N, C-alpha and C positions, 0 to 999 in steps of 0.2 A: 184159423177161421176162414181166410181166403185161401184160394189155391195159389201157389207160387207162380205159375205161368201168368195168371191174371195180374198179380202184383208187378211182375216184371214188365208186362205190356202197359200197365198203367204209368209206371215210372218212365218208360220210353216215351209215351205220349206226353206226359208232363214235361220231360226234358225238351222234346221238340217244341211244344207250346211255348216254353220259357225262352228258348233260343229265338223263336219268332218274335216274341214280345221285346226282346233286347234289340233285335234288328230294327224294329219299328220305332223304338225309343231313339236309337242312333239316327235314323232317317230324319226323325222329328227335330232333333237338335241340329242336324245339318241344314234341314230346311229353314229353321228359324235364323240360323247364322246368315244363310244366303239371303233371306228376306231383309235382314237388317242392312246388308251390304246394298241391296237394290233400293231400299228406302233412302240411304244416303246418296246414292247415285241420282235417284229421282230428284231429291232436293237440290243437288248441285245443278242438274239440268233445268229445274224450274227457275233457279236463281239466274242461270245463264240465258233462258229465254226472256226473263224480265229485263236483263241488261241489254240484250239485243233489241228488244221492243222499245226501250228507252233510246237507244241509239238510232233506230229508225224513225222514231217520233222527232227526235232532234234534227235529223237529216231532211225532214219533210219541211222544215222552216228555212227561210232565206239565211237567217242568222246562223243557224247550225251548218248549213252548206259552207258558208264563208268561214266559219271557225274550223271546219274540217280541212278546208283547202289550206288555210294558214298553218295549221298544225302539221299537216303532211308535207307540204311543199315549202315551208318556211318562206312565205311571200307576205307582202303588205299591200294594202290598198294605197291609192294616191292620197298623200297627206298624212300618212301614218309613218311612224319611225320605230325602229327597233333598238332597244337598249340592251347592250350585253354587259352583264354583271359578272365580275371575276372576283373571287374571294382570295384574300391574301394567304400565301402559304404560312402555316403556323409552324413556328420553331418550338421544339420541345423545351419545356422549362425545367425539366428534371436535370439536376446536377449530379445526381448519383451515378457512379459507374455501374457498368453492367454487372450483374450478379452471376457468378459462375456456379454450376452445379458442383456438388461435393466431389464427384469423380474427376472433374476437370481440375479442381484445386489439388487433389491428390496427385494427379499426374504432373501437374506443374511443379509441385514440391519435390517429386522424385526425380523427374527429368531435367528440371531447371528451365531456362529460357532458350530453348532450342528451336 
């Protein structure tokens, strides 16, 4: 029905169009992944901005400035005292001997106590 050269030309055109469509789909997928990364980064930056704004607001008060000085330079005002709390060292309550892996047990059985 149709001439063979026109069928071949239509197949080549179809192939080129399909190849272009596949590239566009790949770019769309890549762009959506990049968009997701950018949205996560934006959310982290918005959180950081809020944290910084809260810190700035705290430092604009006299109490905030005093608190920051105490925290950074480990100083106290007149009449204040510092209490240092030290935890006791905890001793292991386990009485079980150390468990050796199977290969060390085998080596000890073969070599003895060397």
